[in-house]
N, C-alpha and C positions, 0 to 999 in steps of 0.2 A: 637522460632526463625525460625525453618523450615517452620512453617505455615505462618509466616510473609513473608519469601522469596518466598514461593509458591504463596501467594496472589499478591505479586509484579510482579511475572512472568506472572500470569493470566492477570493482568491489562495491562502489556506491550504488551502481545499478542493480547489483545482486541483492544488496540490502533492501533497496526500494521495492524490487519485485517480490521479495520475500514478505515484506510488510503488507503488500497489496494482496498476497495470496494467503495471508493469515486466516485461519479458520474462524468463521463467524458462527457462534452458537445461536440457533434460533430461539426466540422467546417462547417459552412453554405456554401452550394454550390452557387457560384456566376458566372453565365454564362457570357461569354464575348460577346455573340451574341444570336439571336433567335434560330439558328440552334443547338447550344450547349444546350440551355434550353429545346428544344423539345427532343433531344436525352436523356437528363437527365430524362425528364418526362417518356419516354418509359422505361428507366431502373427502375424507381421507381414503375412503374406499372407492372413490371416483363414481359414486352413485348419485350425488347431488345434481350432476349435469344431465342425468337421464331424464326422460320425459316424466316418469313417475316421481323421481326425486325433485324435479322442478315444480311439479304439481304440489308436492308436500310443502315445499318452501313457500310457494306463492299462497297457498291456502292458509298457512300460519299467519301471513301478513294480512290477508283479506278478512280473516276471522276477527282481527282487531279493528280494521277499518270499516267493515260492514257487518257488525254483529246484529243479533236479534235483540231488540229493546224489550225488556221485561220489567215487571214490578215485583220486588221481593216481598214475601217469600214466593218461590217458584220451584216447580218440579217437572221434569220431562224425561221420558224414556226415549233413547235414541238408538238407531241402527247404524253400525259401522260396516261398510262393505270391504271385504278383504282384498278385493281386486282394484280398489281405487283409493287414492289419498283422501283423507278426511280431516277437517278442522272445523270447529264450531265456536262461535263467540256469543256471550250473553252480556248485554250492557244494562247497568242498573245504578241507582243512587244508594249511597251509604253516608251515614252521619257520624261525626265524632261522638263517642260514648257507646256506639254499637260495636258489635263484633260480626264481621262477615264470616259466616260459617258455611262451608261447602262440603258435601259428601257425595262421592261418586261410587255407585254400587255396580259391580259386575253381575249382570243377569244371566250371562252364558258362561260356560266353563272354560272358554278360551283364555289362556294366559298371554298377556302381552304387556309391553311397556306402554304406559299411558301417562301423558303429561298434562297436568292441570295447573295453570298459572293465572295469577291475578295481576291486573295492571290498573294503575290509576290514570285517568285521562286528565292531563294537564290543560291549562288554558289555551294552549296553541294546538290542541288535539294531538299532542304527542303522548306516547304510552310508556309509563314508567313502571317497570316490574317491581312489585312489592311483596309477593308471596308465592310459594309453590306448595302443592299438596304433597303429603307424604307419599312416596312412590309405592309403598306396599299397601297401606290402609286407604290411600286416596282420600285423605281428610285434609282440609285446609281451614285455618282460623287466622283472622287478621283484624286488628283494631285500627280503624282509620284515625289519623291525627287531625284530620279536618274533613268537613263536609265536601264530598266530591262525587264524580261519576267513576265507575269502575267497569272493567271488562274482564270477564272470566273466559279464558280460552281452554278448550278441551281438544286435545289432539293425540291420537294413538300412533304407534309406530306403523311402518308400512307392512303390507301383506299379512295383516292380522285383522280379524273382524269379530263381530258379536254384538250383543245388546248391553246397554248401560242405562243406568238411571242417575240423573244429575239433580241434586237438591241444593238450592241456594236460599239461605235465610240470613236476615239481619237480626241478630239476637242481642239482648242486653249484655254489656261487658261486665256488669256486676250482678251478683246474686241478689235476690230480693231480701231486704234487711229485716223484715218482720215475719216471724215464723207463721206458717200456715196461710199467708196472705199473698195476693198477686197485685199487679198494677191496678186492678179494679178498685183496690182499697185506697188509692190516692184520690182525695176529694178536694184538695186545695193545691193549686198549681203555681208555678213560677210566675212572678210578675203581678200577682193579685195585690190589691190595695191593702195596706196596713196602717193603723193609727190615723184613720180618716183621710188616707191618701198621702200622708206625710212621708211614707216610705213604701217600698214594694216588697213582696215576698221573695226572699232569696233562697228558695228551695221548694220542696213539696211536703205536704202533710199526709201521713199514712195512718188511717184510723183503725184501731183495734182495741179489744177489751184491755182494761188495766191489768198489768202483770204479764201480758204476752211477751215472750222472749224477743229481744232485739239481737239479730245475728250479724256477725261480721260478713260483709258482702265480698270481701277479698282478704288476702294476707296483708299484714301491716304491723305497725306498732303504735301504742297509745302515746300520744303527745300530751294530752290533758284529760283528766277525769275529775270532775267535781262540780261545785255550784258556780255558775257563771252568769250573772245578770239575768236578762229576760229569758234566757234559755233554760233557767232552772238547773236541774241536774243534766250535765252535758258530758259527752265523750268526743274527743278529737282523735281520729285514727288516720295515720299517714299511710297512704297507698304508694309505696316506693316503686312499684311496677309502672305506674302511670304518672308519678310525680305530682300527686294531688292529695289534698286533705279532705277527709270525709267528716261531716259534722252531724252529730246525733243529739237532739235536744228534747227537753221536757220529760226525761226519763223518770220513772217512778223509783227505780233502784239502779244503782251503778254497781256492776260486778267485776270491774277491771280496775287496774291502777296505772298511773303514769309509768311508762317504760316497758309495760308488758308486751311481749311478742305475741301476735295474734295470728291464728290460722283461719282460713275461710270456714265459716259456719260456727265459730266460737261465739258464745253468748256474751254480749257486752253489757247488757242490763235488761230492763223491762219497760214496757210502754206505760206512760203516765201522763200527767198534765201539770208538771211543775213549772215554775217561772211565770211568765205572763200568759200561760195557757190555763190558768186555774179556773176560768169560767167556761172552758170548752170541754167537749168530751175527750177522753184519753186518746192521744195520738203521738206518733213520732214525727218530729220535724227533721227532715233529712236534707243536707246541703252538700255541695261540692265546691271546693275553692282551689283555683289554680290561676295565679295572677288575677285574683278577684273571684267573685261568685260566678258559678256556671249553672246553667239549667240542667238538673240531674235526670230529666225525664227519659232521654235517650239511653242513659245508663241502666234504666230500670224496666223499660218497656220495649218489646219487640216491635219492629217496623212492619207496617202493613196489616192486612187481615190474616185470618187463619190460613195456614198452608193447605192448599188443595192438592191432595195426593193423586198420583196416577193410579187409576183403578180399572178393574175389568181385565179382559183378556188382551194379550199382546200378539195374538195370532197373525194379525195383518202387518205387524211391524217388520219392515225389511222386504215385504212382498210387493209384487206389482198388483195394482188395484185399478178399478175404474169408478168414475163418478156415476151415481145413480140418479142424478138430477142436475139441472143447471144451477150453478152456485158461484158466489164470489169468493175468491181466495185472497185472504189478507196477507200481504207481503211482509208485514211486521206486526207483532202483537200490540204495540203501543202506538201504531200509526193508523192513518185512515186510508192509505193507498191499498187498492185491491185490484184484482184481475178477474174478469168475468170468464168462467169456464163453462163449457157445454157438457150436457149429459153424455156419458160413455167415454169421456176423456180418460186416457191412460196416464197413470202416474205411479210413483213408488212411494210407499209409506215409510218415511225416514225418521219420524218422531211422533210422540204422543204425549199430551199433557192431560189435565183433568177432564177436559171436554172437547179437545180438538186433536186432529191429526196434522202433523206437518208433512207435506207431500213435496215431491220433486217431479217436475214435468220432464219429458224427454229432451227439451232444449236447455235444461239446467236451471230454470227458474223454480223457486220454491216458495212455500207459504203455508198458511193454516186454513183448514176447512173443518166443519163440524164432523163429529164422529159418525153420525148417521148418514153422511153423504158418500161413504165408500162401500164398495162391494168387491168381494173376491172374484177371481177370474175362473172359478170352477165351472160355472154355467155359462156357455157361450151365448152371445147375443143372437146369432143366426149361423146358418151353414150355407156355404156357397159351393156350387159345382162348376168348376171352370170350363170354359168353352175353348180357350186357346192357351198356348204356353205363355208363361210369364216368369217374373223374377221375384224371389223372396229376398227381402232386404234385412240386413242386420239391425238397422236403426231407421227411423223415418227420414231417410236421405236417399235420393235416387242413385247416388254413387256408391252406396254401401251394399254391394252385391254379397249375397249369403248363400243362396241355393236356387236351383231351377224349379219352377212350378210347371208340372206337365199338364197337358190338356185332360179334361175329364177327371180332375183331382178334386177331392172333397176338402174344403177348408172351413175351420171353425173360427168365426169372427169373435175376438175377445174384447176389443175396444177400439177407440179411434183417437187420432191426433191430427187435426186439420185435414190435410189431403192424403193421409195415410191411415190404413187399418192394420191393427195387430191381429195376426191369425196364427193358427197352428194347423199342421197337416196330419195325415194319418200316421206318419212316421214319428210323430212327437216333436217335430221341429217347430220352433216358434220364431216368427219374424214378421216383417211389415210388407204390405203390398200397397201400391199406389191406388188412390181413390178411383182413377180411371181404369184400373184393371179389375173390372167387376163384370166382365162378360160372362154371364152365367146362363146355364140352361135351366137351372132351378135354384131357388133360394128359399130357405125355410127360416122363419123367425124363431125366437126363443120359445114361444108358446107352442110351436109345432114340433119341437124336438122331444122325442120320447124320453121320459125320466125313469 
């Protein structure tokens, strides 16, 4: 009896242990975008915990939390160092009715994985991923569902470098509905008084000569076409992509019928002044309805002023430079915070927009200075002839030993950073010396150096 009980317990224990050791299949990782896929690949290869991998991961986060505040439209050319991790964030406003349009252009021939992602900033300063650029063409288009702030994050893969140009625009989500005209033809806007103030204008009026073609601003289908009250000859076009109805009124002639399938650019009719517009010059009344009337202006007009393009040479982009005058460095484009920098300060030019360079100081701080404040390091400031031996430093840090400086050696001074001078020696080595290592038998300034 006891042996039978013991056998039963052994069998039960075996079954229990077998159940505990049953293979558990891990849940497959499904990245939401290429950036997440690359980060997961770094983790799988045990590279995410390396110093460079941690830099890449930390910069991806800080690009969202401490981005550059800009006003759209905006364009900047940037330099990516192949020896360091890079990530850059741009924060801007966008409104419903607009389309956030981003284009990243490779200015150098280096092929690399480049991740361009758009995030909406929610009320609690959390970042919700809403769109990614095409990984080949590096184009991104996104139509906001509500007015909000957004952050565009640009981050290339590790160990690849080069020059890029980033262009950010808030463009209309709809094509302009009157042939040959632009938003400047809008002369009566949303909310203007009508009928002596008894009602307000629920749309915009676009003025054009009688008979000017009215074009479909998007794909859709005709819900109504005919004479309708104060609108005179009207067309209602349903925009199924955005779940909204487009209203075209006062047409001189209607060229579509109810139920017609319409493509972008198809002619719906012509400009007139039918209905209650008989006493006004010919124009198109254009409205948008989605759970009530909506102001159509953002759907038809780009946000901000004209895009200011990056122009001129990019020779200094990615190079070490020095300031040719005392100047204030703006730490953000839309902020008032600035840092006062002294003449001959050394920096690296890491970006350029229409009229400013973005520079990075040796301590990692960055900001914007005017284009004419930078000079290349081709011409040294002065030359020193050392009297004693010293140390050449890899960076402006007394602990960063790089090479030995012998006595009676000639050094060319390229620039300065607080208590350190950037120099090069006759062997072509470039490094830093401390400000107190200036025991010289002779010093010649730039004006004394033969050219």
